[in-house]
N, C-alpha and C positions, 0 to 999 in steps of 0.2 A: 828710245827717243831721248836724246841729250840736249839740254837747253843751253844757253850762252854761258861761258864761265864768267867769274868776276872780272878776270882780265880783259875778256872780249867786251863786257859791259862798259868798263872803264875806257877802252879804246874807242868803243862807239860814240861815247859821251865826250871824248877828247878831253879826259881829265885824269887824275891819278890820286893816290891815297893822301897826298899832300894838299889837295884841293885847288880850287881855281885862284887866279889872281883878281884883285879887285877890278882891272880894266876888263878881263874876260868875263867876269859876272856882270859888269855894267853892259857890255855888248850883248849877252845873252838875255838880260833883262829887256832891252830894247827890242830884242827879236822875239821872245816868247810871251813877252807881257807879264804883269804881276801875278803872284801866285795866289789869287782869290778864286773862290768858286764862283761859277756863273750864277747871278742872282736875276730874278726877273727884271725886265725894263720898266723903269718907273713910268707910271701913267698919270698924266696930268689931271687935275681936277676937271678941267672942261671936257677931257675925252670920256672920263667918268660920267660926268654929266649927259653926254650924248648917249652913251651905252645904257643910261637908264631907260631911254626910250625903247629899248628891247623888250623891257617887261611887257607881258602880253596885255594886261589891263591897261598900262601906261599908253602902249600903242594904240589900243582901242579908244582911249580917250583923245589921244593926238588926233586921229583920222576924223573922229566926230567933231573935234574943234574945227578942222579944215572944212568938213561939210556944213558945219553952223556957218563959218564965215561965208562959205559960197551962197548961202540962203539969206544972208543979210541979218542973221540972228546973233548981233554982237553982244548982247548981254550974256546969252549962253557960251558964246565964244570965248568972252573974258574970263568967266568962272571955269571953264575948262582948262584953259591956259594956265591960270594960277594954279589949278590943282596938279596939273602936269608938271610944272616947274618946281613946286614945293617937294612932290615926290622925288624927282630926280636929284634936287639938291641935297635932300636929307641922305639918300643913299650915296651919292657920290662924297658928301662930307665925312660920313662915317667910315666908309672904305680908304679915304684918303688918310684920315687920322690913324686908322689901324696900320696901314703901310708905313707912315712915318714913325710910328712906335716900334715897329718890328725893326727898322733900321737902325733906330738909336740903340736898341737892345743888342744888335750885333756889333756896334762900336763900342760897347761897354766892355768888352773883353776882348783887348788885343793880345795876339798869339805871337809868341818870339821863339826862335831856335838858335841853338848853339851851333854856329857854322865855323869850319875851319877853312880860312882862306889866306893866301900869301899876298904879302903888300905889293902894290903897285911898283914899277920900276923907280919912280921918283920919290918912293917913300923907304927904300933900302939904300944901303951903301952902294955906290957906283961901281965898286970893284966887285961886288957880289954877282956871280952868275945868276941867271934866270932861274935855272932848274934847283939853285941852291937857297933861294928865298925861303926864310924860316916861316912856315904856317903858325897862324896865331888864331885860337878859338875867340869868337866874339859873338856876343848876342845882338841878333839881327830881327827885325819884324819878319814875320813869316813870309810877307807878300813879296819880300825881296829876294826869296829862294829862287835858284834857276836850275834847270837839268845840269848834273855835273858837280854841284855844291856836295862837299862832305859834311853831314851832320853829326851831332854827337847826342847820343840818346841816355837818358838817365830816369830813375823812377820818378813818375808824376809827369813826365813829359807828354804832351799831345803830339803825336807825329804830324809835322805839318805838310808832307808832301809824300807822294809814293817814292819807295827807294828800294835798294837791294842792300842786305845786311853785308858789311865788310868784316867787322869784327863783333863778337858777342861774348859777354861773361854773365852767363846765367840769365840771359835776356828772356823776359817773358811779356808779351803785349796783349792787352785786352782789346778784341776785335768786335765787341758787342756791337757798336754802331752799324757795322757792315754784315755781321753774321747772326747777331741776336743770342749768341752763346755766351754765357758768363764766365765759363773756365778760360784762363788766359792761355795764350798759344805761345809755345817755346819757339824763338827764332835762332838760327844758326846760319853762319855763312856757307855759301855754296860750296859743295865737295863734288868730286867727280861722280859720287853715287847719287846726288841729288837729281831728281826728275822734275823740272818745273811743270811739266804737264800733269803731274799728280798731285802736287801740293805747292803750298806757298811758304813753307817754313824758312825760306831765305829771303823773302819779301815782307815788306812793312807799307802800310797803307794809310793815307791820309784819313784823319778822323779817329784811328785807333790811339791807345794809350799805352805807355809803359808802366807795367805794374811792379816789375822787378828786374833787376840786373842792370847792365848797361851795354853799350857798344857804339859802333859808328856804321853809318850807311851812307850810300851814294845816292843823290836824288835822281830819279830816273823820269818823272812826270810831275808837273805843276798845274796848277789853275783848272780848266775844264779838262784837261786829259787825264785827271787822276781818276782812280776807279770810283772813288766816293761821289765824285761830280758826275760820272757817267751813269751811276746808279740812281742819283738824284734825278738826272734828265730822263731817264728810261721810266721812273715812277710818275713824273709829271708829264710826260710827252704821250698823251693819248690821243690815238687817230681820232679823225672827226666821227666816222661811224661808231666807233667804240664809245666815244665820249657821249654820243646821243643815246646809246644803249644804257650808259650808267648816269643818266640823268636823274638828278635828286628828286626825292618824293615831293618836295615843295613845289619845284619847277613843273613836274608832271601835273600835280593837282591843278596849279594856276593855269597851265596851258590847256587842261581839259576844260576849265569852267570858261576860259578865254574864248576858246574855239565854239563852245556851245552858245555864248553870247554873240559872237560873230555871226554864227548860222542864223540865229532870231534875227539878228540886225539886218543881215542880208535879204532874209525872207520876208520881214515885216512891211518895209517901204513898198514893195512891188504889189503885195496883197492889199495894202491901203489904198495905193493908186488905182489898181483894177476895181476894188470894191466901190471906190467913189465913182469911177468912171462909169461902171455899169449901173448903180443904183441911183446916183445924183447927176450923172452926166458931166461930172468935173474930172479933169485929169491933171495936169501939172500944176493947176491951182492948189491942190492938196499937198504938193511936195514939202512946204515946210511942216505941215502937220506930220506927214511920214517921218522926217527927220525927228521931230520932237518925239514921237512914238519910240524911235531907235535910242535916242538919248535917254528917255525914260527907263529902258530896259538895261541900260549900263549903270551900275553902282559906281557914280563918279568919285565918292569919298573912299571907296575901298582902298585904291593904291596909297592914298596918304595916310589912312588909319594903319594899314599894315606895316608901311614904312616906319611909322612913328612908334609903333609897338615893338618892332624888331630893334629900332635904334635905342629905345629905352631900355631893352633887355641887354643889348650890348654894353651900354653905360653901366648899368648895374653890375655885370660880370666883371668890368674892368675895374670898377671901385671896390667891391665886395670881395673879389676872388683873384684879380690880378690877371685875368684872362682876356687876352686881345682877340677880338672876332674880326676877321679880315674881310669876310663877306657875310652881309646881313642875313640873306636866306640859309646860312649855316645853321642859324638859331632854330629854325623851324625843322631842319633836319635832325638837331639834336633832340627836340622835343617829340618828334614822330618816330624815334629810334625803338625798335623793339627787339633787336639783337646786336649786340657789342661783341666785335672779335677783338681780343687784346693779347699782346705779347706778354709772356711770363716774365722772361728776364729783364729786369729793371723797370718794370711796370708793376706787376704783383710782387716782385720780388725786389730787394736792394741790390742784386747783382754781386754779392759778396757771399762767401760761404761762412757758415756757423757751425760748431761741433755738434753733431747729432747724438753719437753714442761712442762709448770706449768699450772693446769687446776683448775677451781673452780668446784662446785658440778653439775653446769649445763654443764659442758664439755667446757667451753669457756676458752680462754687464760686469765690467771690472775696471777701476780706476788705473791699473798699472800701465796699460798701453798709453793713455793719455798723458800719465805723468812723465814717462820716458820721452814721448813726443815733445812735451814741453821742455825736458831738458836739452834734447836735440836742437829745438827751435831757437832757444834762449842763447846757448853757447855757439851755435852756428852764426848767428847774428853778431856775437859779440867778438869772436876770433876771426871770422873770415874777412879776407882783403880783396876787393871790397865787399862790403856786406851786401847782400842780395836778398831783401825780404820779399815774401810773396803772400798771396791772400790767405793761404793755408797757415803758415807760420803766424800772421796776425790773429787768426781764429783760435789757433791753439794756445797762444800766450794771453787770451782774454779769460781763460779759465783760472781757477785757483792756482797760487803760485806754489809748486812743489818741487821747485828746481834750484832754490837758494842755497840748499845743503852742499850742493856739488861745487867742486873747482874745475874750471874747464882746461884743458891741457892743449888740444888742437882741434881743428876743424877742416873738413873737407866740405865745401858748399856744394849745393845742388848742382849735379852734372846731367844735362839733358840727354846726353848719350846713355849713361849708366842710370839715370833716373833714381838716383839716390842723394842723400846728405847725410854726413856722417859727423858726430861731435865725439871727441875723446875726453874723458873726465875722470877725476877721481870721486869716489862716493864714500860717504860715511861708513865705517865698520869694514872697508876693503883693506886686504893686507898692504903692507908697506911695499910701494913700488908696483901696485897692480892698477892698471888703467882699465876703464869700462868703455868699449866701444858701443855708442848709441847710434843707430842707424834707423832712418825711415825714409819711405819712397814707395814706389810702385809695387803692388802686390807680387806681380811676376818676378821682378829683380830682386825683390828681399828674399823671396822665397828660394832663389836659386843659389843664394850665399848661405842659407840655413843647412844645418846637418839634419836632413829629415829623410825618412824612407820614402820611396816614391808612392805609395798609397797614402801617407799622410800629407804629402805636399799636394796630391790630387784633391783630397778632401777639403784642404784649406783654401785651394784656388776655388773650389766650388762655393764654399762659404762666402768668400769675397764677392764671387760673381753673384751670388744670390742677393745681396746688398746693393751691389752696383746695378742689378736689374730694376731696382726700386726707384733709381734716379739718383743714388747716393754716390759721393765720391769716397773712395775707400784707399786709406794709407795703411800699410804694414809696418809694424815696429819691432825691432830685433835688437838684442845686446850681445856681447860677449866680453869676458875679462881676459885681459892680456898683461903679460908683464912688460915692464917699461923696455922699449927697445933699446939695444946697446950698439954702441959703435955707429951710430947714425948722424947725419948731418942734424944741426940744431943745438941748442944749449943743453945742459944736463937736466935742468927742470922743465924744458919744454922741447923734447926730441920730436923730430919729424916723422910724421906718419904718411903712408902712401896708400892708394887704393888696393894694391897688392896685399895689405895686411887684413884687409876686410873679407873674412870667410870664416867658417864654422859658426855661424851665428845661432842664437837660440831664440826663436820667435817668441815675443812677448804677447802681442795680440793686433788688433785692428782699431783705427780710429775712422769713423765715417763722418761725413760733412754734408750738409744740405744747404740749399740757398736760403739766406735770411729773408723771411717775408716783410713787406712793407708795412710798416704800421697803419698807414692809411688804406690799404688794400681791403681789410675786413669792413670797416664801416662804409666804404664805397660799394663794395659788392652787396652788402646789405641794403644800401639805399637803392641800388639798381633793381634788387629782387622786388623791393616794396613798390616800386614803378613799374613792375611787370616787364623789365628788360632782362633778356635771356643773355648771359655772358659766355662766350666761347673762347677758349684759351688756345693761342697759336704757339706752339713749341716744338722743338725737335727732341725734348726730353723723353723719358721713359713716361708712359701713361700714368703710373703710379704715382707720380709727383704732382 
C-alpha cells in the first residue's frame, strides 16, 4: 500500500512550496472557517437556571409546590418556590462563572504561526508574473491558517494545524498531548518507501510541539477537521445509553434517594385518603392533609444546603488552589473517589529525560561514557548549522562540565536515518594533527560502526536491551582517533568530515535516561494514600518504570 506523494498532496490542495497568495488564503478562510478547535456552545444563565430543575430533589420540590398551589396552601407554595429558585440560581451562577473563567484562560495564550505566503497581485510589481511572486514568511494568528498554507517549524513552536512535512532538518516533535509518550518523534519528508498506513513519520498534528530541529509543512486540515479536534470530540461525545451507564456516583445516590421519596410520596396520600374514608367516613376532605404529609416527607432545605456547600467548596478551590470547577456535582465525585487512574507522562513525571547512569562496556558505573557524550552534545550544538538541540542533549549538558578542555573541529548533527550524532574534536594530550571522533546514538547503529567480534556485539546488545527493558532510554557512545584528513574541502584548520569517515570506532559505554519525576507527585500520592485512594498508573511504558 502506498499513500499519496508530497506532490500529490500539494496538487490536491492546489498549492505549492511557495505557498498561497493572500487572496487565495482569504477565499479559503471564508470557505473553511477559522482554524479554531470546536468549543462547547455557550449556555445562557437562564438555560442553566431551567436545567437546575432536572435535579431530582429540586424537581420533587417543584412538583410539591404545584400540588400545594392546587390545594390553596399558599404559604407552603411560597416557601417551596423560594427554595427551588435559590437552589437553581446558586447552581446556575457557579457554573456560569466557571465557563467564563475557562473562556478567559483560553484567550490569555494567543497562538501564532510562521506562514509563507505570496503577496496579492496589487502588492507586487505589475510586471511580475503571478507564479514569480516572491514568498515572504510572516507571523500570523493560528486561526487564520487554511489548508494549503506552508508553515515553518522551529524549536518551541506549537504546531497549529495538521500537516505533511515538506522539508526537515533533525525535526523532532513531542506528540504527548495525542499519544501520551514523552519520547519525541522524528519527522521526515515523504519518500517512496514511506507507508502512511503504517506510520505518521511524515505527518505532524495540531497540539504537538517541536522539540528540536526545523522544517516546513503544508497544512492539510484545520479547525474541527484536525486529529486533535476529532479526538476531543470522540472523548466527549458519549452516546445516551453509555452516558447513563457512566452516571456519576453523586447523581446515582441522589437519584436513588429521590426515587425512594417519590415512591413514599405517591403511596402516602392514597393511604391517608383510604384510611380516613374507611375510619372516619371522610374522603376528599382530607386531601390537604395528605399533601401535607407528602410535603413533610420531603427535605425541603436539602437541595439548598447541598448546593450552598458545593458552591462554597468550589469558591475555596478557586481562591486557594486556582482550580476552576465547571460542574458543582464534580466536587462530590472528587470526595467520593476511591480509585484514581492517572497518566504517567506529564502527570507523575515532567515529560523530560534525566541522566540515570553512565556505564562502561561491562555494565559497571563509569563516568567516561557520560563525559564523552557531553563533549559530543556540546560541540554538536556549537558547530552544527543550524543547531538542533534535543531533550537528551539538554539532559546530558546538565551534568558536571567535563568538555571545556576540548576544541571543536567539525560536527555532523543527528541524522534520523543513521540515528547518530558526531563531533570531531582535539583533546588534551593527543598528538599533533590527531582528531578524535566522538559518536553517540542508537545502540544498534553505533555498534555497527565499532570494530567488534560478533560475540561481543551480541553481548553488548543484550546489555543495552536489559536496561531498555526497564523503561530506560539507552544511548551508546564511541570514539576513534583519526589523522587530520588531507586534500579535503574546507580550511586547513577546519577540514570537512563526512559520514564515510565514521567507522572502526571503539565503544566507550552507554548512557541511560529516565523520565524526570514531578516534584509534586510524591506529596500528592502520599496525600491520596492517607485518604484511602488507590492510584492506578496508565502508561505504555515497561512495568518496571
